[in-house]
N, CA, C and O of each residue as an XYZ file, in Angstrom:
332
protein
N      35.555    233.191     53.973
C      36.798    232.544     53.644
C      36.583    231.428     52.627
O      37.384    231.256     51.708
N      35.509    230.677     52.790
C      35.241    229.575     51.859
C      35.006    230.119     50.452
O      35.441    229.528     49.464
N      34.313    231.251     50.379
C      34.077    231.879     49.078
C      35.395    232.327     48.455
O      35.600    232.168     47.252
N      36.280    232.880     49.262
C      37.587    233.315     48.777
C      38.365    232.125     48.215
O      38.954    232.222     47.138
N      38.370    231.007     48.939
C      39.074    229.808     48.480
C      38.493    229.342     47.144
O      39.237    228.982     46.232
N      37.182    229.350     47.034
C      36.526    228.925     45.812
C      36.867    229.858     44.652
O      37.115    229.405     43.535
N      36.876    231.146     44.921
C      37.217    232.120     43.876
C      38.668    231.964     43.431
O      38.969    232.103     42.245
N      39.566    231.677     44.368
C      40.971    231.473     44.009
C      41.131    230.222     43.155
O      41.905    230.223     42.197
N      40.417    229.168     43.485
C      40.487    227.946     42.683
C      39.919    228.200     41.287
O      40.462    227.707     40.298
N      38.836    228.962     41.203
C      38.247    229.286     39.907
C      39.230    230.089     39.058
O      39.340    229.867     37.852
N      39.939    231.017     39.687
C      40.933    231.809     38.971
C      42.046    230.914     38.440
O      42.462    231.057     37.291
N      42.529    229.996     39.268
C      43.589    229.084     38.830
C      43.113    228.189     37.695
O      43.867    227.927     36.758
N      41.877    227.718     37.765
C      41.337    226.882     36.695
C      41.198    227.674     35.399
O      41.466    227.150     34.317
N      40.780    228.933     35.506
C      40.671    229.772     34.319
C      42.047    230.006     33.700
O      42.197    229.979     32.479
N      43.051    230.236     34.550
C      44.408    230.432     34.050
C      44.922    229.153     33.380
O      45.624    229.224     32.371
N      44.578    227.997     33.930
C      44.972    226.728     33.334
C      44.301    226.550     31.977
O      44.928    226.070     31.033
N      43.032    226.935     31.875
C      42.342    226.868     30.586
C      43.010    227.770     29.554
O      43.158    227.391     28.393
N      43.412    228.964     29.983
C      44.112    229.870     29.080
C      45.442    229.263     28.639
O      45.829    229.376     27.476
N      46.126    228.632     29.560
C      47.386    227.975     29.244
C      47.161    226.851     28.227
O      47.954    226.675     27.302
N      46.085    226.102     28.405
C      45.745    225.054     27.452
C      45.536    225.649     26.067
O      46.037    225.115     25.077
N      44.810    226.735     25.995
C      44.563    227.398     24.715
C      45.882    227.856     24.077
O      46.092    227.663     22.879
N      46.755    228.454     24.863
C      48.044    228.928     24.336
C      48.890    227.765     23.821
O      49.517    227.864     22.766
N      48.903    226.665     24.570
C      49.692    225.507     24.150
C      49.106    224.855     22.886
O      49.844    224.399     22.013
N      47.810    224.819     22.810
C      47.185    224.288     21.591
C      47.550    225.150     20.391
O      47.870    224.634     19.320
N      47.501    226.451     20.576
C      47.820    227.359     19.478
C      49.270    227.178     19.045
O      49.565    227.127     17.851
N      50.164    227.083     20.010
C      51.575    226.864     19.680
C      51.762    225.533     18.973
O      52.559    225.425     18.041
N      51.026    224.517     19.418
C      51.126    223.199     18.782
C      50.700    223.296     17.321
O      51.381    222.773     16.439
N      49.602    223.949     17.067
C      49.124    224.076     15.697
C      50.102    224.874     14.838
O      50.300    224.561     13.664
N      50.709    225.897     15.417
C      51.644    226.728     14.663
C      52.904    225.977     14.265
O      53.431    226.186     13.172
N      53.392    225.108     15.138
C      54.666    224.445     14.881
C      54.550    222.968     14.509
O      55.539    222.366     14.090
N      53.379    222.379     14.651
C      53.226    220.945     14.407
C      53.627    220.559     12.985
O      54.247    219.517     12.777
N      53.288    221.365     12.039
C      53.599    221.045     10.653
C      55.102    221.126     10.402
O      55.638    220.344      9.616
N      55.775    222.047     11.048
C      57.202    222.267     10.817
C      58.114    221.394     11.674
O      59.221    221.068     11.244
N      57.686    221.013     12.859
C      58.540    220.287     13.793
C      58.777    218.858     13.299
O      57.851    218.050     13.232
N      60.029    218.560     12.955
C      60.396    217.229     12.485
C      61.744    216.840     13.059
O      62.533    217.689     13.473
N      61.995    215.523     13.074
C      63.305    215.035     13.494
C      63.760    213.981     12.503
O      62.950    213.389     11.791
N      65.056    213.755     12.465
C      65.610    212.795     11.517
C      65.143    211.388     11.853
O      65.063    211.003     13.020
N      64.837    210.629     10.808
C      64.364    209.262     10.986
C      65.067    208.342      9.986
O      64.441    207.499      9.344
N      66.332    208.520      9.878
C      67.090    207.698      8.936
C      67.739    208.574      7.878
O      67.805    209.796      8.008
N      68.216    207.920      6.831
C      68.933    208.623      5.771
C      67.990    209.502      4.955
O      67.159    209.000      4.199
N      68.125    210.790      5.112
C      67.343    211.736      4.327
C      65.850    211.744      4.634
O      65.072    212.323      3.876
N      65.441    211.125      5.710
C      64.026    211.096      6.073
C      63.808    211.828      7.395
O      64.706    211.921      8.231
N      62.616    212.333      7.554
C      62.250    212.988      8.813
C      60.887    212.484      9.260
O      60.122    211.931      8.471
N      60.599    212.684     10.541
C      59.275    212.356     11.074
C      58.905    213.431     12.093
O      59.782    214.112     12.625
N      57.604    213.585     12.368
C      57.170    214.620     13.324
C      57.738    214.376     14.722
O      57.894    213.235     15.157
N      58.038    215.459     15.404
C      58.525    215.367     16.781
C      57.387    214.935     17.698
O      57.565    214.042     18.527
N      56.236    215.552     17.560
C      55.061    215.232     18.390
C      53.991    214.614     17.505
O      53.487    215.260     16.587
N      53.651    213.378     17.779
C      52.592    212.728     17.011
C      51.224    213.042     17.590
O      50.228    213.042     16.866
N      51.166    213.306     18.876
C      49.905    213.594     19.563
C      50.062    214.884     20.380
O      51.148    215.229     20.844
N      48.939    215.570     20.532
C      48.951    216.811     21.304
C      49.370    216.555     22.746
O      50.081    217.366     23.340
N      48.935    215.430     23.313
C      49.233    215.120     24.711
C      50.745    215.027     24.962
O      51.203    215.321     26.066
N      51.514    214.626     23.959
C      52.965    214.590     24.107
C      53.514    216.005     24.304
O      54.529    216.206     24.972
N      52.833    216.964     23.718
C      53.254    218.363     23.798
C      52.771    219.015     25.087
O      53.526    219.741     25.735
N      51.526    218.764     25.463
C      50.945    219.372     26.660
C      49.913    218.423     27.240
O      48.868    218.200     26.627
N      50.181    217.867     28.395
C      49.275    216.931     29.049
C      48.432    217.696     30.069
O      48.876    217.970     31.184
N      47.213    218.032     29.665
C      46.324    218.832     30.499
C      46.041    218.148     31.831
O      46.085    218.783     32.885
N      45.748    216.842     31.779
C      45.425    216.115     33.011
C      46.596    216.132     33.990
O      46.393    216.283     35.195
N      47.799    215.981     33.491
C      48.993    216.016     34.336
C      49.159    217.402     34.968
O      49.463    217.520     36.154
N      48.957    218.432     34.170
C      49.069    219.797     34.688
C      47.996    220.080     35.734
O      48.256    220.757     36.728
N      46.795    219.564     35.510
C      45.699    219.755     36.470
C      46.038    219.064     37.792
O      45.833    219.635     38.863
N      46.560    217.828     37.716
C      46.955    217.118     38.938
C      48.051    217.889     39.677
O      48.011    217.994     40.903
N      49.014    218.418     38.954
C      50.090    219.190     39.596
C      49.522    220.416     40.297
O      49.930    220.746     41.411
N      48.577    221.094     39.641
C      47.981    222.295     40.234
C      47.226    221.939     41.511
O      47.342    222.638     42.517
N      46.455    220.857     41.472
C      45.675    220.473     42.652
C      46.574    220.003     43.792
O      46.273    220.265     44.956
N      47.662    219.319     43.483
C      48.600    218.867     44.514
C      49.365    220.042     45.117
O      49.767    219.992     46.279
N      49.565    221.082     44.343
C      50.313    222.248     44.793
C      49.510    223.080     45.785
O      50.081    223.781     46.621
N      48.193    223.002     45.691
C      47.350    223.801     46.583
C      47.449    223.268     47.992
O      47.084    222.123     48.263
N      47.931    224.079     48.866
C      47.988    223.685     50.266
C      46.937    224.475     51.033
O      46.477    225.515     50.561
N      46.562    224.003     52.183
C      45.528    224.707     52.946
C      45.931    226.156     53.241
O      47.093    226.459     53.510
N      44.959    227.010     53.181
C      45.170    228.418     53.458
C      45.542    228.618     54.930
O      45.177    227.814     55.788
N      46.263    229.688     55.204
C      46.596    229.984     56.601
C      45.345    230.377     57.385
O      45.373    230.448     58.614
N      44.239    230.634     56.662
C      42.985    230.995     57.307
C      42.058    229.790     57.460
O      40.908    229.949     57.869
N      42.537    228.594     57.141
C      41.688    227.403     57.191
C      41.116    227.184     58.591
O      39.948    226.818     58.726
N      41.909    227.401     59.623
C      41.433    227.224     60.991
C      40.330    228.198     61.336
O      39.357    227.830     61.994
N      40.471    229.438     60.898
C      39.442    230.450     61.153
C      38.156    230.069     60.434
O      37.063    230.221     60.979
N      38.291    229.572     59.202
C      37.118    229.164     58.434
C      36.364    228.060     59.160
O      35.136    228.089     59.236
N      37.095    227.092     59.690
C      36.443    226.004     60.419
C      35.709    226.535     61.642
O      34.591    226.113     61.936
N      36.351    227.474     62.362
C      35.714    228.074     63.546
C      34.433    228.789     63.174
O      33.408    228.625     63.836
N      34.490    229.583     62.115
C      33.320    230.343     61.699
C      32.212    229.411     61.227
O      31.037    229.680     61.477
N      32.561    228.330     60.556
C      31.559    227.377     60.091
C      30.853    226.718     61.271
O      29.653    226.455     61.201
N      31.577    226.450     62.349
C      30.973    225.817     63.530
C      29.989    226.754     64.225
O      28.992    226.294     64.782
N      30.251    228.048     64.202
C      29.395    229.008     64.903
C      28.058    229.182     64.225
O      27.086    229.576     64.869
N      27.988    228.903     62.955
C      26.731    229.106     62.218
C      25.772    228.056     62.504
O      24.663    228.070     61.970
């Protein structure tokens, strides 16, 4: 069970890394074009920093907070005690 939990966390981390890559790619594709009005006839970038577009640390914290104990956690504890 402990191995399963570890493998599931690894899968989620890999998916988060892929999401980071996708968001970076989207940022690079649109960063040059994305602008907003900044006065009469002037514009400025919508996102000055990548973190404004995608905050990896915030997403990681959300993912870790979302993980709740498995329904097999009690069984895992029992099996660990027997060893």
